[in-house]
BAVOGU-362031 format. One line per 10 residues: their letters; for each residue x, y, z of C-alpha. Coordinates in Angstrom, 2 decimals, always signed. Each point is the difference from the previous one (the first is absolute). Layout:
BEGIN
A	X/Y/Z ~ ...
This chain:
BEGIN
MTDVVMQTDI	+2.40/-3.92/-29.04 ~ +3.65/+1.03/-0.28 ~ +0.89/+3.44/+1.32 ~ +0.16/+2.61/-2.74 ~ +3.16/+2.11/-0.29 ~ -1.02/+3.33/-1.49 ~ +3.15/+1.93/+0.91 ~ +3.27/-0.54/+1.81 ~ +1.64/+2.63/+2.17 ~ +3.58/-0.54/+1.14
PGLPVRRGKV	+1.45/+2.95/+1.92 ~ +3.34/+1.32/-1.15 ~ -0.03/-1.52/-3.49 ~ -0.64/+2.08/-3.12 ~ -3.04/-1.35/-1.81 ~ -1.64/+0.54/-3.38 ~ -3.57/-1.18/-0.41 ~ -1.53/-1.07/-3.27 ~ -3.56/-1.11/-0.60 ~ +0.78/-3.44/+1.38
RDIYDLGDRL	+3.55/-0.11/+1.35 ~ +2.02/+1.65/+2.76 ~ +3.69/+0.29/-0.93 ~ +2.57/+0.58/+2.73 ~ +3.51/+1.27/-0.66 ~ +2.47/-2.03/+2.05 ~ +3.04/+1.81/-1.34 ~ +1.72/-2.73/-2.02 ~ -3.24/-1.68/-1.06 ~ -3.78/+0.33/+0.06
AIVATDRISA	-2.77/-1.81/+1.84 ~ -3.12/-0.28/-2.17 ~ -3.20/-0.77/+1.89 ~ -3.07/-1.04/-2.00 ~ -2.97/+1.09/+2.10 ~ -3.58/-1.19/-0.43 ~ -1.09/+3.31/-1.49 ~ -1.87/-0.30/-3.27 ~ -0.64/+2.65/-2.61 ~ -2.56/+0.09/-2.76
FDVVMPVGIP	-0.51/+2.77/-2.54 ~ +3.11/+1.60/+1.57 ~ -1.72/+0.32/+3.38 ~ +1.23/-1.87/+3.08 ~ -2.94/-1.70/+1.67 ~ -0.63/+0.50/+3.74 ~ -0.17/-3.79/+0.48 ~ +2.96/-2.28/-0.65 ~ +0.15/-3.53/-1.38 ~ +1.29/-2.54/+2.57
NKGAVLTQIS	+3.19/-1.79/-1.11 ~ +0.28/+2.01/-3.21 ~ +3.39/+1.47/+0.85 ~ +1.43/-3.35/+1.05 ~ -1.31/-1.67/-3.17 ~ +1.49/+2.66/-2.27 ~ +3.34/-0.12/+1.79 ~ +0.23/-3.77/-0.04 ~ -1.01/-0.29/-3.66 ~ +2.79/+2.45/-0.88
VFWFEWLGDR	+2.50/-1.96/+2.08 ~ -1.10/-3.22/-1.71 ~ +0.68/+1.51/-3.42 ~ +3.32/+1.56/+1.05 ~ +1.16/-3.42/+1.20 ~ -1.41/-1.71/-3.10 ~ +1.84/+2.42/-2.30 ~ +3.33/-1.07/+1.44 ~ +2.75/+1.02/-2.42 ~ -2.46/+1.25/-2.63
AKHHLQTLVR	-0.01/+3.48/+1.53 ~ +1.96/+1.70/+2.75 ~ -2.31/+1.74/+2.44 ~ -0.21/+2.05/+3.16 ~ -1.37/-2.63/+2.42 ~ +2.17/-0.83/+2.99 ~ -2.33/-1.42/+2.64 ~ -3.65/-0.87/+0.55 ~ -0.76/+0.81/+3.63 ~ -1.27/-3.30/+1.41
SADDLPASMQ	+0.64/+0.81/+3.67 ~ +1.13/+2.84/+2.24 ~ +3.57/-1.29/-0.32 ~ +0.01/+0.99/-3.68 ~ -0.66/+3.64/+0.88 ~ +2.56/+2.65/+0.91 ~ -0.05/+0.91/+3.70 ~ -1.80/+3.28/-0.73 ~ -3.04/-1.91/-1.33 ~ -0.19/-3.07/+2.21
AHADALVGRT	-2.48/+1.51/+2.47 ~ -2.49/+0.20/-2.87 ~ +0.47/-3.56/-1.23 ~ -3.66/-0.95/+0.42 ~ -0.96/+2.45/-2.76 ~ +2.99/-0.74/-2.22 ~ +0.63/-3.74/-0.13 ~ -1.09/-1.65/-3.25 ~ -0.67/+3.27/-1.80 ~ +3.42/+1.69/+0.09
VLVRKAEVFP	+3.08/-0.39/-2.17 ~ +3.47/+1.46/+0.47 ~ +1.44/+1.10/-3.33 ~ +3.01/+1.62/-1.64 ~ -0.28/+3.66/-0.83 ~ +0.01/+0.87/-3.68 ~ -0.19/+3.01/-2.27 ~ -3.41/-0.53/-1.56 ~ -0.55/+0.40/-3.73 ~ -3.05/+2.30/-0.41
VECVARGYLA	-2.02/-2.30/-2.24 ~ -2.47/-2.84/+0.53 ~ +1.07/-2.95/-2.15 ~ -3.21/-1.68/-1.13 ~ -0.21/-3.30/-1.84 ~ -3.30/-0.93/-1.64 ~ -0.95/-3.41/-1.30 ~ -3.72/+0.66/-0.33 ~ -2.09/+2.93/-1.21 ~ -1.56/+1.43/+3.16
GSGWKDYQAN	-0.26/+3.14/+2.10 ~ +1.42/+3.19/-1.48 ~ +1.52/-2.05/-2.81 ~ -3.47/-1.05/-1.14 ~ -1.16/+3.63/+0.09 ~ +3.00/+1.10/-2.08 ~ -0.58/-2.79/-2.49 ~ -3.67/+0.92/-0.40 ~ +0.99/+3.61/-0.68 ~ +2.86/-0.49/-2.45
GAVCGIALPA	+0.85/-3.66/-0.51 ~ +3.21/+0.28/+1.99 ~ +1.27/-0.07/+3.58 ~ +2.64/+2.56/+0.98 ~ +0.81/+0.49/-3.67 ~ +0.33/-3.74/-0.71 ~ -2.33/-0.94/-2.86 ~ -2.02/-3.18/+0.52 ~ -2.00/-2.17/-2.45 ~ -3.54/+1.08/-0.76
GLQHCDPLPE	-2.97/-1.88/+1.42 ~ +1.33/-0.88/+3.45 ~ -2.58/-0.46/+2.76 ~ +0.06/+1.26/+3.56 ~ +2.41/-2.19/+2.03 ~ +1.33/-1.83/-3.05 ~ +3.58/-1.27/+0.24 ~ +2.43/+2.16/-1.96 ~ +2.05/-1.52/-2.82 ~ +2.98/+0.41/+2.34
PIFTPATKAE	+0.51/+1.89/+3.27 ~ +0.70/+3.71/-0.39 ~ +1.85/+2.54/+2.12 ~ -2.07/+3.10/+0.78 ~ +1.72/+2.43/+2.38 ~ -1.90/+2.44/+2.19 ~ +0.75/+2.98/+2.17 ~ +0.37/-0.53/+3.74 ~ -2.81/+2.03/+1.55 ~ +0.17/+0.94/+3.69
TGHDENITFK	-3.75/+0.61/-0.07 ~ -2.66/-1.04/-2.49 ~ +0.58/-2.45/-2.83 ~ +3.24/-0.76/-1.80 ~ -0.10/+1.25/-3.59 ~ +1.01/-2.11/-2.98 ~ +2.88/+1.50/-1.99 ~ +1.99/-1.03/-3.06 ~ +3.33/-1.77/+0.13 ~ +1.71/+3.17/-1.22
QAAATCPEGV	-1.58/+2.09/+2.75 ~ +0.99/-2.53/+2.65 ~ +3.55/-0.30/-1.33 ~ +0.47/+3.73/+0.47 ~ -0.45/-0.45/+3.77 ~ +2.82/-2.58/+0.33 ~ +3.71/-0.05/-0.76 ~ +0.79/-0.88/-3.62 ~ -0.58/-3.66/-0.80 ~ -1.53/-0.87/+3.37
LETLRDRTLE	-3.61/-0.26/-1.14 ~ +0.92/-2.66/-2.56 ~ +1.41/-2.08/+2.86 ~ -3.10/+0.59/+2.12 ~ -2.27/-0.97/-2.90 ~ +1.85/-3.23/-0.71 ~ +0.13/-1.06/+3.64 ~ -3.64/+0.96/+0.59 ~ -1.24/-2.09/-2.91 ~ +2.22/-2.95/+0.89
IYQTAAEFAR	-1.23/-0.12/+3.61 ~ -3.62/+0.49/-1.02 ~ +0.10/-2.83/-2.53 ~ +1.69/-2.49/+2.30 ~ -2.32/+0.89/+2.89 ~ -3.10/-0.28/-2.21 ~ +1.12/-3.42/-1.18 ~ +0.50/-1.06/+3.62 ~ -3.38/+1.33/+1.17 ~ -2.28/-1.31/-2.76
PRGVIIADTK	+0.07/-3.72/+0.98 ~ -0.64/+1.13/+3.58 ~ -3.30/+1.53/-1.05 ~ +1.09/+3.64/-0.27 ~ +0.22/+2.08/-3.17 ~ +2.33/+2.95/+0.44 ~ -1.57/+2.38/-2.48 ~ +2.46/+2.81/+0.66 ~ +2.33/+1.27/+2.69 ~ +2.18/+2.95/+0.84
FEWGMADGEV	+3.52/+0.03/+1.41 ~ +2.18/+2.68/+1.49 ~ +3.75/+0.02/-0.42 ~ +2.85/+1.89/+1.60 ~ +3.76/+0.30/+0.08 ~ +2.02/-1.22/+2.99 ~ +3.77/-0.45/+0.19 ~ +0.27/+0.53/-3.74 ~ -2.50/-2.68/-1.00 ~ -3.64/+0.01/-1.09
ILIDEVLTPD	-2.21/-1.74/+2.57 ~ -3.69/-0.84/+0.31 ~ -1.70/+1.90/+2.82 ~ -3.39/+0.57/+1.61 ~ -2.70/-2.69/-0.09 ~ +0.16/-2.71/-2.66 ~ -2.84/-1.85/-1.74 ~ -2.63/+0.58/+2.68 ~ -3.77/+0.48/-0.46 ~ +0.56/+3.74/+0.57
SSRFWPAEDY	+2.67/+0.36/-2.71 ~ -1.47/-2.48/-2.49 ~ -3.24/-1.30/-1.47 ~ -0.46/-3.57/+1.22 ~ -2.91/-1.87/-1.60 ~ -1.32/-3.46/+0.91 ~ +0.98/-2.15/-2.97 ~ -3.08/-2.20/+0.25 ~ -2.37/+2.96/-0.48 ~ +1.90/+1.78/-2.75
EPGRDQDSFD	-2.07/+1.00/-3.02 ~ +1.01/+2.77/-2.44 ~ -2.49/+2.70/-0.92 ~ -0.96/+1.03/+3.54 ~ +1.41/+1.18/+3.31 ~ +1.68/-2.76/+1.99 ~ -0.20/-0.81/+3.67 ~ +3.24/+0.77/+1.80 ~ +1.92/-0.91/+3.14 ~ +0.10/+3.47/+1.49
KQPVRNYLDG	-2.26/+2.71/+1.37 ~ -2.74/-0.66/-2.53 ~ -2.65/-0.58/+2.74 ~ +0.79/+3.49/+1.32 ~ -0.26/+1.63/-3.42 ~ -3.23/-1.84/-0.76 ~ -1.53/+1.16/+3.29 ~ +1.09/+3.61/-0.51 ~ -1.29/+0.06/-3.57 ~ -3.45/-0.80/+1.37
LDWDKTPPGP	-0.03/+2.99/+2.36 ~ -0.96/+3.60/-0.54 ~ +3.54/+1.14/+0.78 ~ +1.92/+2.64/-1.95 ~ +3.37/-1.78/+0.27 ~ +1.51/+2.73/+2.20 ~ +1.19/-0.27/+3.64 ~ -1.11/-1.10/+2.44 ~ -0.65/-3.51/-1.24 ~ -3.05/-1.94/+1.21
VLPPEVVLRT	+0.27/-2.57/+2.78 ~ +0.17/-3.46/-1.55 ~ -2.47/-2.63/+1.26 ~ +1.47/-3.08/+1.74 ~ -1.02/-2.35/-2.83 ~ +1.88/+2.11/-2.58 ~ +3.06/+0.08/+2.23 ~ -0.12/-3.77/+0.47 ~ -0.40/-0.74/-3.72 ~ +2.94/+2.27/-0.78
TERYIEAYER	+2.24/-1.71/+2.54 ~ -0.97/-3.35/-1.48 ~ +0.92/+1.11/-3.52 ~ +3.48/+1.13/+1.05 ~ +0.64/-3.18/+1.95 ~ -1.18/-2.19/-2.88 ~ +2.50/+1.68/-2.31 ~ +2.80/-0.72/+2.46 ~ -0.97/-3.62/+0.47 ~ -0.43/-0.73/-3.71
LTGRRFNG	+3.34/+1.51/-0.93 ~ +2.12/-1.30/+2.85 ~ -1.70/-3.34/+0.63 ~ +0.15/+0.83/+3.70 ~ -2.69/+0.62/+2.57 ~ -0.04/+3.61/+1.17 ~ +0.64/+0.26/+3.74 ~ +0.23/+3.75/+0.47
């Protein structure tokens, strides 16, 4: 089994660690390392998922390249070998190759830009409660996981810990310079729709996704991960059936296992059995291979 990268430690470089990624400040740019850490119910598990970080990174790179001129973005380089790394990181290439990107720095807009094409997750809960999602009224009688009449933009707060919180367009606009959120909404919906149209004949329904945007050199650019199983709901198209929960190409095997335990959803997380780890790795890799048409080689 592939070695699991739970954490990277590079002496002399400032680092910020999220639930999954280690972000190094290189001065004029950033190095973003997707580790194999996995979180569920906002708790990082003590066992990682082999290849997860590489899959997430390479799916994002695929989409950035696919977007082309549709959206300017922060990606500069996918680290494919030690030669792609700055000298200060080359001694650690074994842990970094395939799962690291070098990116432009940007001033991040403090809002998650969510596009929804299907009624699922927190959107389904909102709809059940009041017939709307983030203040957007929807037709009566929709079922769980039904397609929406048209994709909708539902911004959310960016939470450092815990869950992001859905907010209205007006609330989100107050966190950005005047007129910027309209631009982010339009670009978010355009990318979501074109990506969903691309993915469907490849056997993947993109039910929803979230993007992050920033400002660099006076222009709005797409940042962070893009259209991955961790930032989106990917459903197998052949199994799709409204009115119930759908299978997904993500950490569903982990959530299913944890839901069956007598665990109070607080740290520390339980050790995941090998079969759950393997099934989860397989789900991530299948998403990559369906979308890209390529065999995943780590």
